[in-house]
N, C-alpha and C positions, 0 to 999 in steps of 0.2 A: 505494500499499499504506500504510494506515494501523494504528497501533497505538492498540488501546482500551482503556480504564480499566472494567471492568464496575463494574456500582452492588452496593454491598456491601451494602444494605439497601432494605425498601420504601418508607423514609420518603428516603433518598437518591434515589431514582429519580423517586419524583412531585415531590420539591423542583426535579429537572433537567428533567425533560419538562412538567410541567404550569407552563409557565413564561411564556406570552403570548403567544410567537411574535415575529415579525417584527413593527417597527412599521408596515409598510404592510397588517398584515391586523387589521382592525378587529373582526373577529369572535371573535377569541381572548384571552382573558382568563384570568391568570396564576393558579394555584389556584384554578380553577372546576370542576375534578373532571372535565374532559372533556379529553383530548391529543388535538389535532389536528394533520395535518400539517405544517402551519409550525412548531409547537413542538419537531417531532423534526426539521427540517430544521435551526433554530436549533440544536440541539444538536450533531447529525451534521454538518450542512452538507453536506447531499445535497439538488439541487435538480431536479424535475421527473424523478425515476426511483424510483418507488414500490418496484421490485424491490430497490433498494440500499438505501432507506430501511429495508426490513421486514428486510433482514440484518444492517444496523446496529442496530436495533433489538434483534432476538433476541439478538446479541451481548454485548450492554450488559446485557442480562439473564441470563444464564447462572449467574451466581453466585447469584441468587435462588432458592430451593426453589418445586416446582410451585403452591403454594396461593399464593404471593407475585407469581409472574409472571402468573399466572392474572387476581391481582387490576389488576396493571397493565394488562394487555390488556382487560379488562373498562370500562377509563377511558378507551378508544380511541375516537374518533369511529367511528360506525357504518360508514361508506365505508371506514376506516382499518382496521377490524377485517375486513372482508370483504377486503380488501389482505392483511392478515396472515395469514389461512386461507389465501390462494391462493400466497403467494410464501414461506412459513415454511420454513424451510430444513430439509433432512435432517440428521440428526446421525450423523456416519460415523465408523470406524476406517478406516485406509487400505486394510487388509484385506479391507474389504467393498466400497469404494469403487467397482470395477471393476466390480462384479457388481450393486451395488444403486443406484449414482449414476445419477439420472434429467438427462440432457440437457437444460440452459437451464434447469434448476433451481436456487436458492440451495443451498449444501450447508454445511456445520462439519464440519471433520476433523482432529481431534486427533493429533499425532504429532510426531516428532524429523524435522527436514529439514536434508537434506546437499546443497548446491549441487553441481550437477555442471558439471564443467569445460567451459567453451564449447568449447577444442579436443577433446572426446571422441568419441566415434562416435555421440554421441546425433543423432537425424535425425526432425525433427517439423516440420511446415508446417499450419497454421490458414489454410485457405479463408476470405475476407473477400469477401461479396458488394459490388459498387460498381457505380456507372451508367458506361459507357465509348459515345460516339455514340450516347447515347437509348437503349441498350439494358443489359441485366444482363449484368456478367461478374463472374470470380472474380479477385481477389487473391491471390498466394499469399505467406503472412508465414513466416520461418522462427523458428521456438520459440527456437533457440541464439543465433540473431543478435539478435531482438530483445527475448527476455525473457532472465532469469535461472529457470532451470529447475533445481526439487529433487526428489530421491528423498523421499518422506515415510514415514516408519517408525513402526508402533506396537509398543508392549512385549510382545505376547503371541505376534508372528507376526513370520516374516523377510521377507514381502510388503510391496512397495513401493506407493506411488501418485504419479504426478508432479503437482506443483502449480509452476505459474510465475507470475511477474510482469514487469511491461515495467522494462527496463532501466534504470539512471540512477536507481535506488529506493535506500534502505536494506536490505541484505540480512537475509534473517531471521538469529533468533539459532540457534545449534546447540545449544538445549535443549528440552524437550518444551514444545510450544506448541500452540494451537486456533487454524485458520487459516479466516475464512469466505471464501467467493466464488461464482463462476458454475461450476456444471459443463458442461464444453464437451470439444471433440473436437478431437484432430488426426490428420493423414495422415500415414501414415511413408512417404510420398516425396510428391515435386511433383506425382504424377499424383491426377487428382480420383478415381478408381477404386481407388487403393490403399487398404490395411486400415486403419483408425481403432482410436485408442484414447482414451480419456477422459483428462480432466486437468482439475485446478480453476484456475482463473482467478482468483488471490487477490487480493483487495481489503482485507481486513481482519484482524490478528490480534491473540492476546492470549495472555500469560505465563499458564501454570500454575502 
């Protein structure tokens, strides 16, 4: 979980993103008007994961107006523009996430997180594919044991949505924030056939 400080102006964004990239990328040049993946990597620290890279970029641009944002996107390298369109996050309220959230997609959700006590009656399991004896198998991960789980609530509704990030990380503040992550599912029991429910595996957040 990483806190993001969003860009406050288009000048700020261009100065940060059009940076020349890593020293080993000889094709990237600072202030050349084209933003390539290595330049986004240099700012966001995200290697070899285009989906997470686009999530970082989208959250870093959240404070810009639509025209400014479109200007930045137009300066992305062509292939990176395609990845942006592919992985552009949904922007949701907690009350919308259950019905509108698309599993395996990026999502950005705004609300107030409340940490669920790990000793509560909450039960949830994530099924993770693994290789075992040369065959595919599923590993069960308990959300409450391996993750900090929150109920995220928006201001206009009493409905909540689950958000989780790996334990051992900094706890989320109990104030209105925007969280970016991957929309996924957990099982209500350890059985593969048990009912599923969506939750957001949090990667980034920013304070509102």
